[in-house]
ZAMARGU-4260 file (C-alpha; in steps of 0.2 Angstrom, whole numbers, plus 5000, padded with zeros to 4 digits):
<rodrens>
0) 5036/5142/5057 | 5044/5132/5069 | 5057/5119/5070 | 5049/5101/5069 | 5053/5089/5082
5) 5055/5071/5078 | 5046/5061/5090 | 5034/5075/5098 | 5015/5074/5097 | 5009/5091/5098
10) 4989/5092/5104 | 4980/5105/5098 | 4964/5111/5108 | 4954/5125/5103 | 4945/5136/5114
15) 4930/5146/5112 | 4921/5152/5127 | 4923/5136/5136 | 4938/5136/5148 | 4930/5126/5159
20) 4929/5113/5146 | 4946/5116/5140 | 4957/5116/5158 | 4950/5099/5162 | 4954/5092/5145
25) 4973/5097/5145 | 4974/5091/5165 | 4967/5073/5155 | 4980/5077/5145 | 4996/5078/5160
30) 4990/5065/5166 | 4993/5052/5149 | 5005/5038/5148 | 5017/5045/5138 | 5033/5055/5140
35) 5033/5072/5146 | 5045/5078/5134 | 5038/5072/5121 | 5020/5081/5122 | 5015/5097/5118
40) 5000/5106/5121 | 4995/5121/5109 | 4978/5130/5116 | 4971/5140/5103 | 4959/5154/5109
45) 4946/5157/5095 | 4943/5176/5098 | 4932/5169/5114 | 4929/5192/5122 | 4931/5185/5138
50) 4943/5178/5152 | 4947/5163/5144 | 4966/5167/5141 | 4967/5172/5159 | 4962/5156/5165
55) 4971/5148/5153 | 4987/5155/5156 | 4985/5154/5178 | 4980/5134/5175 | 4993/5128/5165
60) 5008/5138/5161 | 5017/5125/5152 | 5004/5124/5136 | 5008/5137/5121 | 4995/5148/5119
65) 4989/5158/5104 | 4977/5172/5103 | 4965/5174/5089 | 4959/5190/5085 | 4945/5183/5079
70) 4935/5169/5077 | 4940/5156/5065 | 4929/5139/5067 | 4936/5124/5070 | 4946/5121/5055
75) 4957/5140/5056 | 4960/5139/5073 | 4965/5119/5072 | 4977/5130/5056 | 4981/5141/5067
80) 4986/5130/5082 | 4998/5118/5070 | 5007/5133/5064 | 5014/5134/5082 | 5018/5116/5087
85) 5035/5109/5082 | 5028/5089/5084 | 5031/5078/5070 | 5014/5071/5073 | 4998/5081/5077
90) 4984/5076/5087 | 4967/5087/5090 | 4956/5086/5104 | 4939/5096/5106 | 4940/5105/5122
95) 4926/5097/5126 | 4935/5080/5126 | 4946/5070/5139 | 4957/5058/5134 | 4961/5041/5141
100) 4980/5036/5147 | 4984/5029/5131 | 4979/5039/5118 | 4992/5045/5112 | 5004/5029/5116
105) 4990/5020/5105 | 4987/5031/5089 | 5008/5031/5089 | 5010/5014/5086 | 4996/5011/5075
110) 5007/5025/5066 | 5025/5013/5067 | 5017/4999/5058 | 5017/5007/5041 | 5022/5023/5033
115) 5008/5022/5020 | 4996/5028/5038 | 4992/5047/5037 | 4981/5050/5051 | 4974/5040/5064
120) 4959/5043/5071 | 4953/5038/5090 | 4937/5030/5097 | 4927/5042/5103 | 4913/5037/5116
125) 4900/5050/5126 | 4908/5058/5144 | 4902/5041/5153 | 4910/5029/5142 | 4894/5019/5138
130) 4888/5026/5119 | 4895/5027/5102 | 4901/5045/5098 | 4916/5038/5082 | 4920/5021/5079
135) 4919/5023/5062 | 4915/5034/5045 | 4900/5033/5034 | 4898/5045/5017 | 4879/5047/5011
140) 4882/5049/4993 | 4871/5070/4996 | 4888/5072/5003 | 4886/5071/5022 | 4897/5064/5036
145) 4889/5054/5048 | 4897/5041/5061 | 4887/5025/5064 | 4878/5019/5081 | 4883/5038/5087
150) 4874/5037/5102 | 4868/5019/5104 | 4879/5007/5116 | 4896/5003/5110 | 4894/4983/5102
155) 4900/4971/5111 | 4915/4959/5106 | 4932/4967/5102 | 4935/4983/5091 | 4944/4979/5078
160) 4955/4991/5067 | 4950/4996/5050 | 4953/5009/5037 | 4941/5023/5038 | 4936/5037/5025
165) 4939/5050/5039 | 4941/5053/5059 | 4931/5065/5070 | 4939/5082/5075 | 4936/5079/5091
170) 4950/5064/5093 | 4963/5059/5077 | 4979/5060/5073 | 4989/5067/5059 | 5008/5066/5050
175) 5014/5084/5051 | 5021/5080/5032 | 5004/5073/5028 | 4994/5090/5037 | 5004/5100/5028
180) 5006/5093/5011 | 4985/5091/5011 | 4986/5111/5017 | 4977/5107/5033 | 4958/5108/5035
185) 4949/5120/5021 | 4945/5136/5031 | 4928/5141/5020 | 4921/5125/5031 | 4920/5138/5048
190) 4916/5120/5059 | 4908/5105/5053 | 4916/5092/5042 | 4929/5100/5038 | 4937/5084/5047
195) 4924/5074/5031 | 4932/5085/5019 | 4951/5083/5027 | 4951/5062/5028 | 4945/5063/5010
200) 4957/5070/5002 | 4971/5062/5013 | 4964/5045/5007 | 4964/5052/4986 | 4982/5056/4991
205) 4985/5036/4994 | 4987/5041/5011 | 4978/5029/5023 | 4968/5036/5038 | 4967/5021/5050
210) 4954/5018/5062 | 4964/5013/5078 | 4954/5007/5094 | 4965/5006/5108 | 4966/5028/5107
215) 4951/5032/5116 | 4941/5048/5119 | 4927/5053/5128 | 4917/5067/5122 | 4902/5079/5129
220) 4898/5081/5110 | 4894/5100/5102 | 4894/5109/5117 | 4899/5122/5107 | 4884/5125/5098
225) 4873/5127/5111 | 4867/5145/5112 | 4868/5146/5091 | 4851/5138/5086 | 4851/5120/5077
230) 4845/5132/5061 | 4863/5137/5062 | 4871/5120/5062 | 4859/5114/5049 | 4866/5128/5036
235) 4882/5123/5039 | 4878/5105/5037 | 4869/5110/5022 | 4883/5119/5013 | 4896/5110/5020
240) 4890/5093/5014 | 4890/5103/4994 | 4905/5110/4998 | 4915/5091/5001 | 4905/5082/4988
245) 4911/5098/4975 | 4929/5099/4979 | 4931/5079/4980 | 4920/5067/4967 | 4927/5065/4952
250) 4920/5073/4939 | 4910/5060/4930 | 4903/5054/4950 | 4900/5073/4951 | 4890/5077/4937
255) 4878/5065/4942 | 4876/5066/4959 | 4875/5083/4960 | 4860/5089/4954 | 4853/5074/4963
260) 4860/5081/4981 | 4855/5098/4977 | 4837/5093/4975 | 4838/5083/4991 | 4845/5097/4999
265) 4828/5110/4997 | 4817/5097/4999 | 4824/5094/5015 | 4824/5112/5021 | 4802/5111/5014
270) 4801/5098/5027 | 4809/5105/5041 | 4799/5119/5040 | 4783/5109/5036 | 4777/5121/5021
275) 4767/5114/5003 | 4777/5119/4990 | 4763/5115/4977 | 4755/5134/4987 | 4763/5143/4976
280) 4755/5134/4960 | 4744/5142/4949 | 4734/5129/4950 | 4729/5129/4968 | 4715/5140/4972
285) 4717/5152/4991 | 4729/5147/5001 | 4748/5154/5001 | 4747/5156/4984 | 4738/5173/4985
290) 4746/5180/5001 | 4761/5191/4996 | 4772/5187/5010 | 4771/5168/5023 | 4780/5164/5038
295) 4795/5151/5032 | 4803/5142/5045 | 4823/5144/5047 | 4826/5125/5047 | 4819/5131/5029
300) 4832/5145/5023 | 4845/5136/5031 | 4844/5123/5014 | 4841/5137/5003 | 4854/5148/5010
305) 4866/5136/5010 | 4863/5134/4991 | 4864/5151/4989 | 4879/5151/4999 | 4888/5137/4989
310) 4887/5148/4971 | 4891/5162/4983 | 4907/5152/4984 | 4910/5140/4969 | 4923/5154/4963
315) 4937/5147/4977 | 4928/5130/4977 | 4933/5128/4958 | 4950/5132/4962 | 4949/5122/4977
320) 4941/5107/4969 | 4956/5107/4953 | 4968/5107/4968 | 4959/5090/4974 | 4959/5082/4956
325) 4978/5088/4948 | 4983/5079/4964 | 4973/5062/4967 | 4981/5048/4965 | 4966/5037/4969
330) 4948/5034/4960 | 4932/5037/4969 | 4929/5016/4967 | 4945/5012/4974 | 4937/5021/4990
335) 4921/5019/4987 | 4921/5003/4999 | 4926/5016/5015 | 4909/5026/5010 | 4900/5012/5021
340) 4880/5016/5019 | 4878/5029/5008 | 4860/5025/5008 | 4855/5036/5023 | 4841/5047/5021
345) 4847/5060/5034 | 4828/5065/5042 | 4815/5054/5045 | 4798/5064/5039 | 4785/5057/5027
350) 4784/5070/5012 | 4803/5070/5014 | 4806/5051/5012 | 4792/5050/4997 | 4806/5062/4989
355) 4820/5055/4993 | 4815/5038/4986 | 4809/5047/4971 | 4827/5056/4967 | 4837/5040/4973
360) 4827/5029/4960 | 4829/5045/4947 | 4845/5046/4947 | 4851/5029/4950 | 4858/5033/4969
365) 4856/5017/4975 | 4869/5008/4964 | 4886/5008/4969 | 4903/5013/4964 | 4912/4994/4965
370) 4930/4993/4960 | 4940/4982/4950 | 4943/4965/4964 | 4960/4959/4960 | 4969/4943/4967
375) 4986/4944/4970 | 4993/4923/4973 | 5011/4920/4979 | 5018/4904/4984 | 5030/4913/4996
380) 5026/4918/5015 | 5021/4937/5018 | 5029/4941/5035 | 5042/4956/5043 | 5053/4942/5033
385) 5051/4943/5013 | 5059/4934/4998 | 5059/4939/4982 | 5041/4932/4976 | 5032/4938/4992
390) 5041/4956/4989 | 5036/4958/4970 | 5018/4953/4975 | 5016/4965/4989 | 5023/4977/4979
395) 5010/4974/4964 | 4993/4970/4977 | 5001/4988/4987 | 5001/4998/4970 | 4984/4992/4963
400) 4976/4993/4979 | 4976/5013/4977 | 4960/5010/4962 | 4955/4991/4964 | 4949/4981/4981
405) 4964/4965/4981 | 4967/4952/4990 | 4985/4944/4995 | 4985/4927/4993 | 4999/4916/5002
410) 5000/4897/5000 | 5015/4897/5013 | 5006/4906/5026 | 5009/4926/5034 | 5012/4934/5051
415) 5000/4949/5058 | 5007/4964/5048 | 4999/4981/5041 | 4994/4981/5025 | 4982/4993/5012
420) 4974/4977/5007 | 4971/4959/5012 | 4981/4945/5015 | 4974/4929/5014 | 4983/4911/5017
425) 4977/4898/5006 | 4987/4881/5007 | 4990/4874/4991 | 4976/4859/4986 | 4963/4870/4999
430) 4952/4873/4982 | 4934/4875/4992 | 4946/4892/4999 | 4952/4897/4984 | 4935/4894/4974
435) 4929/4905/4985 | 4943/4919/4979 | 4939/4914/4962 | 4922/4915/4963 | 4927/4936/4972
440) 4938/4939/4958 | 4939/4949/4941 | 4955/4949/4939 | 4968/4936/4945 | 4986/4939/4947
445) 4999/4925/4950 | 5017/4919/4950 | 5025/4900/4951 | 5014/4885/4951 | 4997/4892/4957
450) 4990/4887/4942 | 4995/4868/4944 | 4988/4867/4963 | 4971/4876/4959 | 4957/4867/4950
455) 4947/4885/4949 | 4963/4893/4944 | 4961/4881/4926 | 4946/4883/4924 | 4942/4900/4927
460) 4930/4912/4917 | 4942/4927/4926 | 4954/4938/4917 | 4970/4930/4923 | 4988/4940/4924
465) 5002/4929/4922 | 5018/4937/4931 | 5033/4924/4922 | 5046/4935/4930 | 5056/4921/4934
470) 5058/4907/4921 | 5057/4892/4931 | 5062/4878/4919 | 5078/4885/4915 | 5082/4888/4936
475) 5079/4870/4935 | 5091/4866/4922 | 5105/4871/4935 | 5096/4868/4950 | 5092/4850/4945
480) 5110/4848/4938 | 5113/4836/4954 | 5096/4824/4955 | 5105/4815/4940 | 5100/4813/4923
485) 5082/4805/4924 | 5076/4818/4940 | 5085/4833/4930 | 5077/4827/4915 | 5061/4826/4925
490) 5062/4841/4936 | 5065/4855/4918 | 5051/4845/4909 | 5040/4848/4926 | 5044/4866/4926
495) 5039/4867/4904 | 5024/4858/4907 | 5017/4873/4923 | 5024/4885/4909 | 5018/4882/4895
500) 4999/4878/4903 | 5001/4895/4909 | 5004/4903/4893 | 4991/4894/4887 | 4980/4902/4897
505) 4985/4917/4902 | 4976/4935/4897 | 4992/4946/4902 | 5009/4942/4904 | 5023/4951/4913
510) 5041/4948/4912 | 5057/4956/4920 | 5067/4962/4904 | 5067/4965/4884 | 5078/4948/4884
515) 5064/4940/4894 | 5052/4946/4881 | 5060/4941/4866 | 5063/4922/4875 | 5043/4918/4882
520) 5038/4929/4863 | 5047/4912/4855 | 5040/4899/4868 | 5020/4909/4865 | 5022/4909/4847
525) 5027/4889/4850 | 5012/4887/4858 | 5001/4896/4845 | 4998/4912/4854 | 5005/4923/4844
530) 4990/4923/4831 | 4982/4935/4821 | 4969/4938/4834 | 4980/4944/4848 | 4991/4952/4833
535) 4977/4963/4825 | 4974/4977/4836 | 4990/4974/4843 | 5005/4972/4832 | 5021/4975/4845
540) 5009/4963/4857 | 5014/4975/4870 | 4997/4974/4876 | 4999/4955/4878 | 5019/4952/4884
545) 5024/4967/4893 | 5040/4970/4904 | 5038/4974/4920 | 5054/4970/4931 | 5058/4970/4948
550) 5056/4989/4957 | 5062/4998/4970 | 5054/5009/4983 | 5050/5027/4984 | 5063/5032/4995
555) 5080/5028/4995 | 5084/5019/5012 | 5087/5028/5029 | 5101/5020/5041 | 5093/5018/5057
560) 5102/5008/5069 | 5117/4998/5068 | 5120/4981/5060 | 5136/4976/5056 | 5150/4990/5057
565) 5155/4988/5074 | 5143/4975/5078 | 5146/4960/5070 | 5161/4952/5078 | 5175/4953/5066
570) 5167/4968/5056 | 5176/4984/5065 | 5169/5004/5062 | 5181/5008/5050 | 5180/4991/5037
575) 5176/4992/5020 | 5161/4981/5017 | 5156/4972/5003 | 5139/4965/5004 | 5130/4950/4993
580) 5112/4954/4997 | 5098/4943/4996 | 5100/4923/4996 | 5114/4910/4989 | 5108/4898/4976
585) 5119/4887/4968 | 5116/4895/4951 | 5127/4908/4958 | 5148/4907/4959 | 5150/4915/4979
590) 5167/4904/4978 | 5177/4913/4965 | 5171/4929/4976 | 5178/4922/4992 | 5196/4919/4984
595) 5196/4934/4977 | 5190/4942/4993 | 5204/4931/5004 | 5219/4936/4992 | 5214/4954/4993
600) 5215/4952/5012 | 5232/4947/5009 | 5237/4966/5004 | 5222/4977/5012 | 5218/4972/5026
605) 5201/4979/5036 | 5190/4972/5018 | 5174/4960/5025 | 5162/4950/5015 | 5145/4947/5024
610) 5132/4935/5015 | 5116/4944/5020 | 5105/4928/5019 | 5106/4910/5020 | 5094/4904/5029
615) 5077/4906/5016 | 5060/4914/5027 | 5050/4899/5020 | 5052/4885/5034 | 5052/4871/5020
620) 5066/4877/5009 | 5081/4867/5013 | 5098/4875/5014 | 5107/4873/4996 | 5123/4865/4996
625) 5131/4881/4990 | 5130/4888/5007 | 5141/4873/5014 | 5151/4873/5002 | 5156/4891/5003
630) 5157/4890/5023 | 5171/4876/5021 | 5179/4885/5010 | 5180/4900/5020 | 5186/4890/5032
635) 5199/4882/5021 | 5207/4899/5018 | 5208/4904/5032 | 5195/4921/5034 | 5180/4913/5039
640) 5173/4926/5051 | 5186/4937/5048 | 5187/4943/5029 | 5171/4933/5026 | 5154/4931/5036
645) 5140/4919/5031 | 5123/4927/5041 | 5115/4910/5048 | 5098/4917/5044 | 5089/4928/5034
650) 5088/4949/5035 | 5068/4956/5039 | 5064/4965/5025 | 5060/4981/5036 | 5079/4981/5042
655) 5091/4977/5026 | 5090/4997/5023 | 5103/4996/5037 | 5115/4981/5029 | 5112/4991/5011
660) 5117/5011/5021 | 5133/5002/5030 | 5139/4993/5013 | 5154/5001/5004 | 5149/4991/4988
665) 5138/4978/4982 | 5143/4961/4972 | 5136/4946/4963 | 5144/4934/4956 | 5138/4919/4945
670) 5141/4906/4931 | 5141/4909/4913 | 5126/4897/4906 | 5108/4899/4900 | 5098/4904/4916
675) 5111/4917/4919 | 5106/4926/4901 | 5088/4928/4907 | 5091/4930/4923 | 5084/4945/4931
680) 5097/4948/4949 | 5083/4956/4961 | 5097/4960/4973 | 5105/4973/4959 | 5093/4983/4963
685) 5095/4983/4979 | 5114/4990/4980 | 5106/5004/4965 | 5093/5009/4981 | 5105/5009/4992
690) 5118/5021/4980 | 5132/5005/4979 | 5145/5003/4967 | 5143/4985/4961 | 5157/4970/4954
695) 5148/4956/4945 | 5150/4942/4931 | 5146/4946/4915 | 5130/4938/4905 | 5115/4944/4913
700) 5104/4958/4909 | 5108/4966/4922 | 5129/4967/4919 | 5124/4976/4905 | 5117/4991/4910
705) 5130/4992/4923 | 5143/4992/4909 | 5135/5004/4898 | 5130/5014/4912 | 5149/5014/4922
710) 5138/5009/4938 | 5153/4997/4942 | 5165/4986/4938 | 5157/4967/4928 | 5169/4954/4926
715) 5172/4939/4916 | 5167/4924/4927 | 5178/4914/4940 | 5193/4926/4934 | 5198/4927/4951
720) 5212/4939/4949 | 5200/4950/4938 | 5187/4951/4955 | 5201/4957/4966 | 5208/4968/4958
725) 5189/4977/4954 | 5184/4974/4971 | 5197/4984/4975 | 5196/4997/4964 | 5176/5000/4970
730) 5182/5001/4987 | 5197/5013/4985 | 5196/5022/4970 | 5188/5040/4976 | 5185/5047/4958
735) 5176/5031/4950 | 5165/5029/4968 | 5161/5048/4964 | 5157/5044/4945 | 5147/5028/4949
740) 5136/5034/4964 | 5131/5050/4953 | 5125/5035/4938 | 5117/5028/4950 | 5103/5040/4957
745) 5101/5043/4938 | 5097/5026/4934 | 5088/5019/4948 | 5073/5031/4942 | 5069/5021/4929
750) 5067/5006/4942 | 5053/5013/4954 | 5040/5003/4958 | 5029/5016/4949 | 5036/5016/4935
755) 5042/4996/4935 | 5026/4990/4936 | 5018/5004/4926 | 5010/4988/4912 | 5004/4980/4925
760) 4994/4995/4934 | 4986/5002/4915 | 4980/4984/4911 | 4971/4982/4927 | 4962/5001/4925
765) 4956/4992/4909 | 4955/4974/4912 | 4953/4961/4896 | 4953/4943/4890 | 4968/4941/4876
770) 4958/4941/4859 | 4960/4923/4857 | 4952/4919/4874 | 4936/4930/4871 | 4925/4917/4863
775) 4934/4903/4873 | 4922/4891/4880 | 4934/4885/4896 | 4930/4865/4901 | 4939/4858/4914
780) 4954/4859/4900 | 4957/4875/4900 | 4973/4871/4887 | 4967/4863/4873 | 4978/4867/4857
785) 4973/4881/4848 | 4981/4875/4832 | 4986/4858/4825 | 5004/4863/4827 | 5003/4866/4846
790) 5007/4851/4853 | 5003/4855/4873 | 5005/4838/4887 | 4993/4844/4898 | 4996/4847/4916
795) 4991/4834/4929 | 4988/4838/4944 | 4976/4829/4961 | 4983/4821/4977 | 4986/4805/4968
800) 4997/4812/4955 | 5005/4823/4969 | 5006/4808/4979 | 5016/4796/4962 | 5026/4811/4960
805) 5033/4810/4979 | 5035/4793/4977 | 5047/4792/4960 | 5057/4809/4970 | 5060/4801/4985
810) 5066/4783/4973 | 5078/4791/4964 | 5083/4805/4976 | 5079/4803/4993 | 5071/4816/5005
815) 5080/4832/5002 | 5075/4830/4983 | 5057/4828/4989 | 5060/4846/4999 | 5067/4855/4984
820) 5053/4850/4977 | 5041/4855/4990 | 5048/4871/4987 | 5046/4871/4967 | 5030/4866/4969
825) 5023/4881/4981 | 5031/4894/4969 | 5044/4899/4979 | 5059/4909/4967 | 5076/4918/4968
</rodrens>
């Protein structure tokens, strides 16, 4: 197999006795708005038996010409062409099609928006560009793929990109790694529906197939079938629909649909042949029942033979089906919406339609597979810059979207980013907008203060999952310390009220560690939620309160471009970089770290400490006092811009891998207090992801892991001398560094997002109310105490209450405190 070349697009064309069309297609490919050195044209001659090969060589010596010894069909011809290609993206273009000049560029741009996109479907019009050939995909319940609006004028308006079940083989693009992983097109199809089957399998494997209207091509449509007769096309369509259906539906759906699909195929053949199947009935006198022979249309035989060949192919189909079902990661329900309108009869004769309606009703084929509808809510903005809560919510939505229909709701706005789920902005207090989402959802997952700002979330009868990975009331013990006694007390009290309300209503809870779990079990017990109803069938309460920590991406970070060494003034190419990933907050202790670096700088020149984030991505979040204090200290010690660097902004989420891969070690220092005890420092996960040895202070969940698993060095809080020695060791002790990296590789596997959020995925696969909520008659105040011992202060809300609180905070703390409360109200965590 040829060595693959990054950034190269290989276009595969299959020629069968259509050399004039093929040469014209090549000519249009040569005129593409795409670098010539990144375009490869592979032409497979499918045993045309004429002078096609000679003409092709003469027309364009620069193509890769592959001669097949036999007609492999479209599927086999394409697979053969891919095997001779070198591009990391392969494109397929019918030989009777012509690409628009931007055909490749638009598709490649779409791939760049998400690594989850495995294939891109082009918009295809007729040769004159007036009528539709492909602008989307549909699949009938009986397995026949179709292209909505084919041969109709293109609809008015701006076409939009969307996920589809499949693209048309006449113009589509696939990542080479995905094509190889799926083993290409299934060659048993020969031609027709091999693209349907391929797209179906691609979606089941968890990849996205995205329709990109800016990638445009024009098609003459099935020029290669004209000489063979419509009955042969009908035979392939009937047979291949059963092939695709049998391979790709799950067992329950297959058992339900296959009998009806086969019966409908026979009905279609009889109707197309204009036969009367009752003529063989013994009760019919005269007519065909008394004849030994009867003329039968080839259209009828096409359906009968298709079913017989389906039976003949079953041994191989069983093997193919097992492979699809064993490797699928997505349910039928999850991708059902991509099928579009499944109720498409595919033939219009009256007798056929009568049978179609009978089968549809008898087998319940007019019932859709409806996936669970999930709303995930975060207070953070969604965009290229993501803070911790948004990263967590994004990954929840991403994982759940593989099996369910998901909407990610942000209370703070979003940029136009590509995602396999809907992203919706609902401003705090926009109750009408949220009411619609609540009515749509089956399951609602939220973090932060969403329940405090939406009335419908307090009164909903839907299943509620509360993500309490951030103990906000403990956080406020530190964050509010500088506000004065009255405001400090109120801030902690408000956060406690918010959490109590959530703990009283939730059906399922997620925390970040076993430490947190024990803490929250105590709080739930105090609220009366640890009761016989919830305990009876779940004595360990894992189905009520589960540990679901922050997670890591599946693949390690890749260094794409230089961002620190040799780029930031003062940081040289050979310097040793200590990275503080994430933001700077008041409960951290960067000052001891800065002092340690200043001390170390005197005997070890070339050590650089870089604080990655100082300005939060949410525009309403003010800079914390510790940021200016850290800058002032570094200035006083003479190391600001020399050994200590504070990024003035926030690193884009997609860019952080470049910072991590240039760093030599990761650092995190904090004070010793109760917030530390129950915190979950997500920045440590970045260090695990990037295989960075660490220096951290003791007292939190991760410090225990780092010390136990020998991932770095743990020092006492505020110990500047100990910090300096630890930093020196993780930067220069090669044996220690090798050991730490080996251990990190092992430990980080348990923090991959799929494993970290497995309790959530498992619960949403079988969502249910908590046992003590099942008979709860919800009212406007759903958190009424469940026992006489559980006295819970109700959370007041509404505009009047918010205004009153704003005046209170302004009077006692000033504008800065009001801004801080806005941040808290929006649910912005670490």
